[in-house]
VEXLO-577580 format. One record per atom (N, C-alpha, C): x, y, z. Coordinates in steps of 0.1 Angstrom, whole numbers, padded with zeros to 4 digits, always signed. Last residue first. Example, Ala and Ser with C-alpha at 12.3 -4.5 7.8 and 13.67 -1.06 7.14 Angstrom:
<vovos>
+0128-0022+0071/+0137-0011+0071/+0129+0000+0079/+0132-0057+0078/+0123-0045+0078/+0132-0033+0078/
</vovos>
This chain:
<vovos>
-0112+0190+0027/-0122+0191+0033/-0132+0187+0029/-0079+0165+0022/-0090+0174+0016/-0104+0176+0028/-0049+0169+0038/-0064+0160+0040/-0072+0173+0032/-0019+0163+0023/-0028+0173+0029/-0044+0170+0025/+0011+0156+0024/+0000+0149+0027/-0010+0159+0032/+0043+0163+0006/+0037+0166+0020/+0020+0158+0014/+0074+0145+0004/+0066+0156+0000/+0052+0162+0014/+0108+0132-0001/+0097+0140+0007/+0091+0149+0004/+0103+0101-0025/+0109+0113-0021/+0099+0124-0004/+0090+0089-0056/+0104+0090-0043/+0105+0100-0032/+0061+0102-0068/+0076+0099-0070/+0080+0098-0054/+0032+0100-0085/+0037+0101-0071/+0048+0095-0076/+0012+0116-0107/+0025+0112-0111/+0029+0112-0089/-0024+0116-0118/-0011+0124-0117/+0003+0115-0111/-0060+0117-0117/-0048+0113-0120/-0033+0120-0118/-0076+0116-0089/-0073+0122-0098/-0059+0119-0103/-0094+0095-0069/-0099+0106-0079/-0092+0111-0086/-0084+0062-0066/-0077+0071-0068/-0084+0081-0076/-0089+0044-0033/-0095+0048-0051/-0086+0060-0052/-0070+0022-0010/-0072+0038-0016/-0081+0037-0032/-0062+0009+0022/-0065+0004+0005/-0072+0024+0002/-0033+0009+0040/-0046+0014+0035/-0047+0011+0020/-0026-0015+0066/-0022-0005+0054/-0036-0004+0049/-0022-0033+0088/-0017-0036+0072/-0017-0029+0062/-0031-0028+0110/-0018-0023+0109/-0019-0029+0092/-0051-0049+0121/-0048-0033+0124/-0042-0026+0123/-0027-0074+0120/-0043-0071+0124/-0040-0052+0132/-0001-0080+0121/-0004-0069+0106/-0018-0065+0114/+0000-0101+0139/+0009-0089+0138/+0001-0080+0131/-0016-0120+0122/-0018-0118+0136/-0009-0105+0138/+0002-0125+0102/-0015-0121+0101/-0015-0117+0110/+0023-0133+0112/+0025-0123+0103/+0007-0114+0105/+0027-0160+0120/+0027-0147+0131/+0025-0136+0125/+0059-0169+0098/+0044-0173+0111/+0041-0161+0118/+0060-0148+0073/+0067-0156+0087/+0054-0157+0094/+0052-0135+0045/+0062-0130+0057/+0070-0138+0068/+0040-0148+0031/+0050-0142+0025/+0055-0134+0036/+0026-0166+0046/+0034-0180+0037/+0042-0163+0033/+0015-0148+0065/+0020-0160+0071/+0033-0168+0063/-0001-0136+0042/+0010-0130+0050/+0022-0133+0060/-0023-0152+0037/-0014-0153+0030/-0002-0145+0037/-0050-0146+0058/-0033-0157+0064/-0022-0159+0051/-0047-0111+0053/-0047-0124+0056/-0039-0136+0058/-0047-0076+0066/-0042-0088+0061/-0048-0102+0067/-0071-0050+0054/-0069-0064+0065/-0058-0074+0059/-0059-0024+0047/-0060-0032+0036/-0060-0043+0050/-0087-0002+0058/-0077-0008+0062/-0076-0023+0056/-0104+0019+0030/-0106+0008+0037/-0089+0001+0048/-0105+0042+0010/-0119+0032+0014/-0118+0024+0030/-0095+0070+0012/-0090+0061+0018/-0102+0050+0023/-0091+0090-0019/-0099+0087-0009/-0096+0068-0002/-0065+0110-0036/-0071+0096-0031/-0082+0097-0019/-0049+0132-0059/-0060+0129-0047/-0067+0116-0049/-0021+0146-0066/-0028+0132-0070/-0037+0128-0056/-0003+0166-0056/-0011+0168-0066/-0021+0156-0068/+0015+0149-0039/+0016+0149-0052/+0009+0157-0062/-0011+0141-0027/-0004+0136-0027/+0000+0142-0038/-0046+0143-0007/-0036+0141-0018/-0019+0147-0014/-0077+0121+0007/-0059+0134+0012/-0055+0135-0006/-0109+0121+0022/-0099+0122+0012/-0087+0130+0007/-0114+0094+0042/-0108+0107+0038/-0108+0107+0027/-0118+0064+0050/-0132+0077+0051/-0127+0088+0046/-0090+0065+0070/-0099+0057+0067/-0113+0067+0065/-0065+0084+0076/-0073+0081+0064/-0086+0072+0062/-0057+0069+0100/-0065+0081+0108/-0070+0087+0091/-0043+0048+0095/-0060+0046+0099/-0064+0058+0104/-0017+0061+0089/-0030+0055+0079/-0046+0050+0079/+0001+0080+0104/-0006+0071+0105/-0019+0071+0095/+0028+0093+0083/+0014+0096+0089/+0007+0084+0093/+0054+0091+0084/+0051+0104+0084/+0037+0107+0090/+0064+0070+0057/+0068+0076+0069/+0060+0090+0070/+0053+0046+0031/+0057+0054+0034/+0057+0058+0050/+0053+0030+0002/+0056+0028+0017/+0059+0040+0018/+0029+0014-0019/+0033+0027-0016/+0043+0028-0002/+0016-0009-0025/+0022-0006-0036/+0031+0010-0031/+0021-0046-0007/+0019-0033-0008/+0024-0024-0018/+0037-0070-0006/+0026-0068-0013/+0015-0054-0012/+0055-0076+0017/+0044-0069+0023/+0029-0067+0009/+0078-0079-0002/+0071-0087+0003/+0058-0083+0008/+0094-0055-0005/+0082-0057-0015/+0074-0074-0011/+0110-0052+0018/+0096-0039+0016/+0088-0051+0006/+0121-0080+0025/+0124-0071+0017/+0112-0065+0015/+0147-0097+0049/+0129-0090+0046/+0131-0080+0037/+0169-0113+0057/+0169-0113+0045/+0153-0105+0042/+0151-0125+0087/+0162-0123+0080/+0161-0119+0062/+0129-0116+0115/+0131-0116+0096/+0139-0113+0089/+0117-0115+0137/+0128-0116+0133/+0134-0123+0121/+0089-0103+0142/+0090-0120+0130/+0105-0121+0135/+0098-0082+0150/+0092-0088+0162/+0091-0101+0154/+0115-0065+0130/+0122-0070+0144/+0115-0080+0151/+0095-0066+0107/+0108-0077+0106/+0114-0075+0123/+0074-0053+0120/+0071-0068+0116/+0086-0077+0114/+0086-0029+0124/+0081-0038+0138/+0081-0047+0136/+0089-0020+0101/+0103-0022+0109/+0098-0034+0117/+0067-0020+0092/+0074-0029+0086/+0089-0029+0094/+0054+0005+0107/+0051-0007+0108/+0064-0020+0101/+0074+0024+0095/+0073+0020+0109/+0068+0007+0115/+0063+0027+0069/+0075+0020+0073/+0077+0017+0083/+0029+0018+0062/+0038+0021+0069/+0049+0016+0074/+0015+0018+0029/+0020+0011+0038/+0031+0020+0049/-0018+0023+0004/-0001+0025+0012/-0002+0014+0028/-0027+0010-0026/-0025+0007-0016/-0012+0010-0002/-0048+0015-0051/-0035+0016-0049/-0037+0016-0037/-0071+0004-0055/-0068+0008-0070/-0056+0010-0063/-0093-0009-0040/-0078-0014-0040/-0072-0007-0050/-0117-0007-0046/-0115-0002-0031/-0098+0002-0031/-0129+0002-0080/-0125-0005-0070/-0117-0001-0061/-0148+0012-0097/-0151+0018-0084/-0140+0008-0075/-0146-0017-0120/-0150-0003-0116/-0150+0001-0097/-0111-0033-0116/-0129-0037-0121/-0135-0021-0108/-0092-0035-0128/-0091-0046-0118/-0108-0048-0119/-0074-0011-0139/-0086-0015-0144/-0093-0033-0142/-0047-0024-0119/-0053-0016-0126/-0061-0022-0136/-0035-0050-0103/-0050-0037-0098/-0056-0028-0111/-0013-0048-0108/-0019-0060-0110/-0035-0056-0113/+0004-0021-0126/+0002-0028-0114/-0008-0038-0118/+0007-0005-0147/+0017-0017-0147/+0011-0025-0136/-0003+0023-0135/+0000+0017-0146/+0009+0008-0144/-0029+0020-0108/-0015+0024-0109/-0010+0021-0124/-0065+0028-0115/-0050+0020-0106/-0036+0030-0107/-0086+0038-0119/-0081+0026-0126/-0072+0018-0124/-0093+0064-0113/-0107+0049-0109/-0105+0037-0119/-0070+0083-0130/-0084+0082-0117/-0089+0075-0120/-0037+0066-0123/-0050+0069-0132/-0061+0069-0126/-0008+0075-0114/-0019+0074-0108/-0032+0076-0118/+0027+0064-0128/+0015+0072-0126/+0001+0064-0123/+0051+0061-0103/+0045+0059-0109/+0035+0065-0112/+0089+0060-0095/+0076+0066-0101/+0068+0062-0105/+0110+0043-0094/+0109+0057-0085/+0096+0067-0088/+0102+0012-0083/+0105+0021-0091/+0106+0036-0086/+0102-0021-0082/+0106-0011-0073/+0108-0002-0083/+0085-0051-0089/+0089-0044-0093/+0091-0027-0084/+0077-0080-0074/+0073-0073-0077/+0080-0063-0080/+0066-0116-0088/+0075-0102-0081/+0071-0090-0082/+0049-0137-0092/+0047-0125-0099/+0063-0115-0096/+0046-0162-0085/+0055-0157-0080/+0060-0142-0091/+0016-0180-0064/+0020-0177-0081/+0041-0168-0073/+0011-0201-0036/+0015-0186-0044/+0018-0186-0052/-0005-0232-0042/+0005-0221-0041/+0003-0210-0047/-0045-0236-0030/-0029-0237-0040/-0023-0229-0037/-0052-0230-0016/-0061-0239-0017/-0049-0246-0028/-0065-0198-0029/-0073-0203-0019/-0070-0222-0023/-0056-0177-0048/-0052-0192-0048/-0053-0201-0039/-0073-0154-0054/-0075-0169-0057/-0072-0177-0056/-0039-0137-0051/-0055-0135-0049/-0060-0148-0061/-0015-0143-0047/-0020-0148-0043/-0034-0151-0043/-0002-0130-0069/+0009-0142-0063/-0004-0146-0051/-0015-0110-0098/-0012-0114-0085/-0005-0130-0080/+0013-0091-0121/+0005-0101-0113/+0000-0106-0100/+0032-0069-0122/+0019-0073-0128/+0011-0087-0127/+0031-0050-0100/+0036-0060-0099/+0032-0063-0111/+0050-0018-0081/+0038-0026-0086/+0042-0036-0092/+0058+0003-0050/+0061-0014-0060/+0048-0012-0070/+0078+0025-0038/+0069+0020-0049/+0074+0012-0055/+0092+0040-0005/+0095+0031-0018/+0080+0034-0027/+0090+0061+0009/+0105+0055+0008/+0106+0042-0003/+0078+0095+0011/+0076+0083-0001/+0090+0077+0002/+0072+0109+0035/+0083+0104+0029/+0076+0096+0020/+0057+0138+0047/+0053+0128+0045/+0066+0125+0035/+0038+0162+0069/+0053+0158+0060/+0056+0144+0059/+0006+0169+0065/+0018+0159+0073/+0027+0161+0065/-0022+0189+0073/-0008+0189+0063/+0002+0179+0073/-0045+0186+0094/-0046+0187+0080/-0031+0187+0070/-0043+0175+0123/-0031+0180+0115/-0039+0177+0101/-0075+0181+0138/-0064+0169+0135/-0056+0180+0124/-0088+0201+0164/-0092+0201+0150/-0076+0193+0147/
</vovos>
């Protein structure tokens, strides 16, 4: 039986007011930037308050995105990135302590907020611009986790637990 409780650290939380890449095929990226926050309100069925995907569309699969810190470290090292910032990943919540791919198709809870792991956050060609050449290929099968928010509450930086909901 898989481990149902994981020790987890929420390392960074980002929100962005606008889309830098979405809908920009054939055009240059925009630069809305990302804001690093200590906590964020997760709103059931709507997304993260202040983020570009808040109220994006009903039942949207990517109301929040998670990314593993160890994958970010690998990307930085293998691509030889200088001045790398976690915000360049364009993901909301950077965590350590869990394999996010194991949460695809599962309900889980962090800080009393319940999520559903919708699908992998598959990297696209824009990652080559956001991070550097080769980023899209390097992130294949480890681009993060897209989730629906199933209950409202607050995520905060720091150590916590992730509980898989049966």
